[in-house]
C-alpha positions as CSV (number, residue, x, y, z in Angstrom):
1,M,28.3,28.3,-19.1
2,A,24.6,28.6,-18.5
3,K,23.1,26.2,-16.0
4,R,21.0,23.5,-17.7
5,P,17.3,23.9,-16.7
6,F,15.9,21.0,-14.5
7,R,13.7,18.8,-16.6
8,N,11.4,16.6,-14.6
9,R,9.9,13.7,-16.5
10,L,8.6,11.8,-13.5
11,N,6.7,14.2,-11.3
12,D,5.9,17.8,-10.5
13,L,8.4,18.3,-7.7
14,S,11.1,20.9,-7.4
15,P,14.8,19.7,-7.1
16,K,14.7,20.3,-3.4
17,E,11.5,18.3,-2.9
18,W,12.9,15.5,-5.1
19,L,16.1,15.3,-3.0
20,K,14.3,15.1,0.2
21,F,12.3,12.1,-0.9
22,Q,15.5,10.2,-1.9
23,K,16.4,9.6,1.7
24,S,16.5,5.9,2.2
25,W,14.6,5.9,5.5
26,F,11.9,8.3,6.9
27,I,9.7,8.6,10.0
28,H,6.1,8.9,9.5
29,N,3.6,8.8,12.3
30,P,0.0,8.7,10.9
31,P,-2.6,11.0,12.3
32,P,-5.5,9.7,14.3
33,R,-8.0,7.5,12.3
34,R,-11.4,8.7,11.4
35,K,-14.2,6.9,13.4
36,D,-15.9,5.7,10.2
37,V,-12.8,3.8,9.0
38,I,-11.5,2.4,12.4
39,R,-13.4,-0.8,11.7
40,H,-10.7,-1.8,9.3
41,P,-7.9,-3.7,11.3
42,A,-5.0,-2.3,9.2
43,K,-5.9,1.0,7.5
44,F,-3.1,2.8,5.7
45,P,-2.4,6.5,6.3
46,E,-3.4,8.8,3.5
47,T,-0.6,11.2,4.3
48,L,2.1,8.6,3.6
49,A,0.3,7.5,0.3
50,Q,0.2,11.1,-0.9
51,E,4.0,11.5,-0.6
52,F,4.7,8.5,-2.7
53,I,2.0,9.4,-5.2
54,E,3.3,12.9,-5.7
55,F,6.8,11.5,-6.3
56,F,6.0,8.8,-8.8
57,T,3.3,10.5,-10.9
58,K,2.4,13.9,-12.4
59,R,-0.9,15.7,-11.9
60,G,-3.7,14.0,-13.9
61,Q,-2.1,10.6,-14.1
62,V,-3.8,7.3,-13.0
63,V,-3.0,5.4,-9.7
64,L,-4.1,1.9,-9.0
65,D,-4.5,0.3,-5.6
66,P,-5.5,-3.4,-6.1
67,M,-6.1,-3.8,-2.3
68,V,-7.6,-0.5,-1.5
69,G,-9.3,-1.2,1.8
70,T,-11.2,1.8,3.1
71,G,-9.9,4.1,0.4
72,S,-6.7,5.7,1.8
73,T,-5.0,5.7,-1.6
74,L,-8.0,7.3,-3.4
75,V,-8.1,10.0,-0.8
76,A,-4.5,10.7,-1.4
77,C,-5.1,10.8,-5.1
78,L,-7.8,13.4,-4.8
79,R,-5.6,15.6,-2.6
80,S,-2.8,15.4,-5.1
81,G,-4.8,15.9,-8.3
82,R,-4.4,12.3,-9.6
83,H,-7.0,9.9,-10.9
84,G,-7.4,6.8,-8.7
85,V,-8.9,3.4,-9.0
86,G,-9.1,0.9,-6.2
87,I,-10.1,-2.8,-6.0
88,E,-11.4,-4.2,-2.7
89,L,-12.6,-7.7,-2.0
90,N,-14.7,-7.0,1.1
91,P,-18.0,-5.3,0.1
92,D,-18.3,-3.6,3.5
93,Y,-14.9,-1.9,3.2
94,A,-15.6,-1.1,-0.5
95,G,-18.8,0.8,0.7
96,I,-16.9,2.6,3.4
97,A,-14.3,3.6,0.9
98,R,-16.9,5.0,-1.5
99,Q,-18.3,7.1,1.2
100,V,-14.8,8.3,2.4
101,V,-14.0,9.3,-1.2
102,E,-17.2,11.2,-1.7
103,D,-16.7,13.1,1.7
104,E,-13.2,13.9,0.6
105,R,-14.3,15.1,-2.8
106,A,-16.9,17.4,-1.2
107,S,-14.3,19.0,1.0
108,L,-11.9,19.8,-1.9
109,S,-12.0,22.4,-4.7
110,P,-14.4,22.0,-7.7
111,E,-11.5,20.6,-9.7
112,A,-11.7,17.4,-7.6
113,A,-15.0,16.6,-9.1
114,K,-13.2,16.1,-12.4
115,L,-11.0,13.4,-11.1
116,R,-11.8,9.8,-11.3
117,A,-11.8,8.1,-7.8
118,E,-13.5,4.7,-8.3
119,V,-13.8,1.8,-5.9
120,I,-14.4,-1.6,-7.6
121,T,-15.8,-4.4,-5.4
122,G,-13.9,-7.4,-6.7
123,D,-10.8,-9.6,-6.5
124,A,-7.4,-8.1,-7.4
125,M,-6.5,-11.5,-9.0
126,H,-9.0,-10.6,-11.7
127,A,-8.0,-6.9,-12.2
128,A,-7.6,-7.4,-16.0
129,E,-11.3,-8.1,-16.2
130,Y,-12.3,-4.6,-14.9
131,D,-11.7,-2.5,-17.9
132,L,-9.2,-0.3,-16.1
133,P,-7.5,2.7,-17.9
134,P,-3.7,2.5,-18.5
135,V,-2.0,2.7,-15.0
136,D,0.8,5.2,-14.4
137,Y,1.6,4.0,-10.9
138,V,0.6,1.2,-8.5
139,F,0.6,1.9,-4.7
140,T,-0.5,-0.7,-2.4
141,S,0.0,-2.7,0.8
142,P,-1.0,-6.4,1.0
143,P,-2.0,-8.5,4.0
144,Y,0.9,-9.4,6.1
145,W,0.2,-13.1,5.5
146,D,-2.4,-14.4,8.2
147,M,-0.9,-12.5,11.1
148,L,-4.2,-10.8,11.9
149,R,-5.5,-14.3,12.7
150,A,-2.5,-15.2,15.0
151,R,-3.8,-15.8,18.5
152,G,-1.0,-13.9,20.2
153,A,-1.1,-10.8,17.9
154,Q,-0.5,-8.0,20.4
155,T,-2.0,-5.3,18.3
156,Q,-5.3,-7.2,18.0
157,R,-6.0,-7.9,21.7
158,Q,-7.9,-4.6,22.3
159,R,-9.8,-5.0,19.1
160,R,-11.1,-8.4,20.2
161,T,-13.0,-6.7,23.1
162,R,-14.8,-4.4,20.6
163,P,-17.7,-6.1,18.6
164,D,-17.8,-3.1,16.3
165,L,-14.2,-3.6,15.1
166,D,-12.9,-6.2,12.8
167,V,-9.9,-8.3,13.9
168,Y,-9.2,-9.7,10.4
169,Y,-10.3,-8.7,6.9
170,S,-12.9,-11.2,6.0
171,D,-13.9,-14.9,5.9
172,D,-13.7,-15.0,2.1
173,P,-11.5,-17.9,0.8
174,A,-10.1,-15.5,-1.8
175,D,-8.8,-13.3,0.9
176,L,-5.0,-13.8,1.0
177,G,-5.0,-13.0,4.8
178,N,-6.8,-16.3,5.3
179,I,-4.1,-18.5,3.8
180,E,-2.2,-20.6,6.5
181,D,0.7,-21.9,4.4
182,Y,3.3,-19.2,3.9
183,Q,4.6,-20.5,0.5
184,V,1.1,-20.7,-0.9
185,F,0.4,-17.2,0.4
186,L,3.6,-15.9,-1.1
187,G,2.8,-17.5,-4.5
188,R,-0.7,-16.1,-4.7
189,L,0.5,-12.6,-3.7
190,V,3.1,-12.6,-6.4
191,D,0.6,-13.9,-8.9
192,V,-1.8,-10.9,-8.1
193,Y,1.0,-8.4,-8.7
194,A,2.3,-10.2,-11.8
195,R,-1.2,-10.1,-13.4
196,L,-1.1,-6.3,-13.2
197,R,1.8,-6.0,-15.5
198,P,-0.2,-5.7,-18.8
199,L,-2.2,-2.8,-17.2
200,I,0.9,-0.8,-16.2
201,R,2.5,1.7,-18.5
202,P,6.0,0.7,-19.4
203,G,8.4,2.7,-17.3
204,A,5.9,3.1,-14.6
205,Y,6.6,2.2,-10.9
206,L,4.9,-0.1,-8.4
207,T,5.4,0.6,-4.7
208,I,4.5,-2.2,-2.2
209,I,4.5,-1.4,1.5
210,V,5.2,-4.7,3.3
211,K,6.8,-6.1,6.5
212,N,8.7,-9.1,7.6
213,V,6.6,-11.1,10.0
214,K,7.2,-13.1,13.2
215,K,5.3,-16.4,13.7
216,G,5.9,-19.4,16.0
217,G,9.2,-18.0,17.2
218,R,10.8,-17.3,13.8
219,I,11.0,-14.6,11.2
220,Y,9.4,-15.1,7.8
221,P,11.1,-12.5,5.5
222,L,8.0,-11.6,3.6
223,A,9.4,-8.3,2.2
224,W,12.7,-10.0,1.0
225,D,10.9,-13.0,-0.4
226,L,8.4,-10.7,-2.2
227,G,11.2,-8.6,-3.7
228,K,13.1,-11.7,-4.9
229,R,10.0,-13.5,-6.4
230,L,8.4,-10.5,-8.0
231,S,11.6,-9.5,-9.6
232,Q,10.8,-12.2,-12.2
233,F,8.2,-9.7,-13.5
234,Y,9.4,-6.2,-12.6
235,T,12.8,-4.6,-11.9
236,L,13.3,-4.2,-8.1
237,K,14.8,-0.6,-8.2
238,D,15.1,0.3,-4.5
239,E,13.6,0.3,-1.0
240,R,12.7,2.9,1.6
241,I,12.4,2.1,5.2
242,W,9.3,3.5,6.9
243,C,9.9,4.0,10.7
244,Q,7.3,4.7,13.4
245,D,8.6,6.1,16.6
246,N,5.4,6.8,18.5
247,I,4.4,3.3,19.3
248,R,4.6,2.1,22.9
249,L,7.3,-0.6,23.4
250,A,6.4,-4.0,24.8
251,P,8.8,-6.2,26.8
252,Y,8.8,-9.2,24.5
253,G,11.1,-11.9,25.8
254,M,12.5,-9.7,28.4
255,G,15.0,-11.7,30.6
256,N,14.8,-14.7,28.4
257,A,15.2,-14.2,24.7
258,W,15.8,-11.6,22.0
259,V,12.4,-10.4,20.5
260,S,12.4,-7.0,18.9
261,N,9.6,-4.4,18.7
262,T,9.3,-4.3,14.9
263,L,8.4,-0.7,14.1
264,H,9.4,-0.4,10.5
265,H,8.0,-1.4,7.1
266,Y,9.8,-1.8,3.7
267,C,8.6,0.4,0.9
268,L,9.7,-1.7,-2.2
269,Q,10.0,0.2,-5.5
270,F,9.5,-2.0,-8.6
271,R,9.5,-0.7,-12.2
272,H,7.8,-2.0,-15.3
273,E,10.9,-1.7,-17.4
274,P,10.5,-0.9,-21.1
275,P,12.0,-3.3,-23.6
276,D,15.1,-1.1,-23.9
277,G,15.4,-0.6,-20.2
278,A,15.1,3.2,-20.6
């Protein structure tokens, strides 16, 4: 019997490449950050974004990041031959993102000039007002609540000594990272993603990179709460665990109490299921 040819409706990967991505956990240590984007306190690695974009889309499709920061997702789109649109609340970060995108476009082949890589300065809560094209995939990472404003945030201590670096995203009241109440923050975050649903093609995926957070001596299960709450609007299909093994360990609670070094993130995969669930 002749072997049935592999038909790939989702992406442009080979069976071997597809299988490799199906591993439920992976290690990804981002390369050093460019000096022009280091101002952002929580920049996302383009290299990781590209892996997800190339799995969940085909060349020429449209990717949306509703919280695009300094443009990592759009850079990944250009490198992988996809159109990208990003929304960013902070005008300064939006300006940096536009410059980063143009620099990246100039370094690539002439084909990259044909790709859309647009940065919209605005509020993701109002994404439906921005005349976006039909979206084939959403890739994004939200603020991890107001943890950047936590006084004891270990990762922010060195940044506080540098006036040229931001410790938190902005002072804008629309910035989700400024909400102190966890339930209010969670509700607003779910609302942002739920409002994207009419823009997303049925059958398309939404990946959210998120982390459970520690505050005041307890864990707030942000990833798990988001998975549960957002399942009212999308189907939660799976998760991948992103591990980092190149971060120096700190002796939290040593000799007194259990406090882990949290070096992993949850990559939650949701799907905008068509009416027939196909």
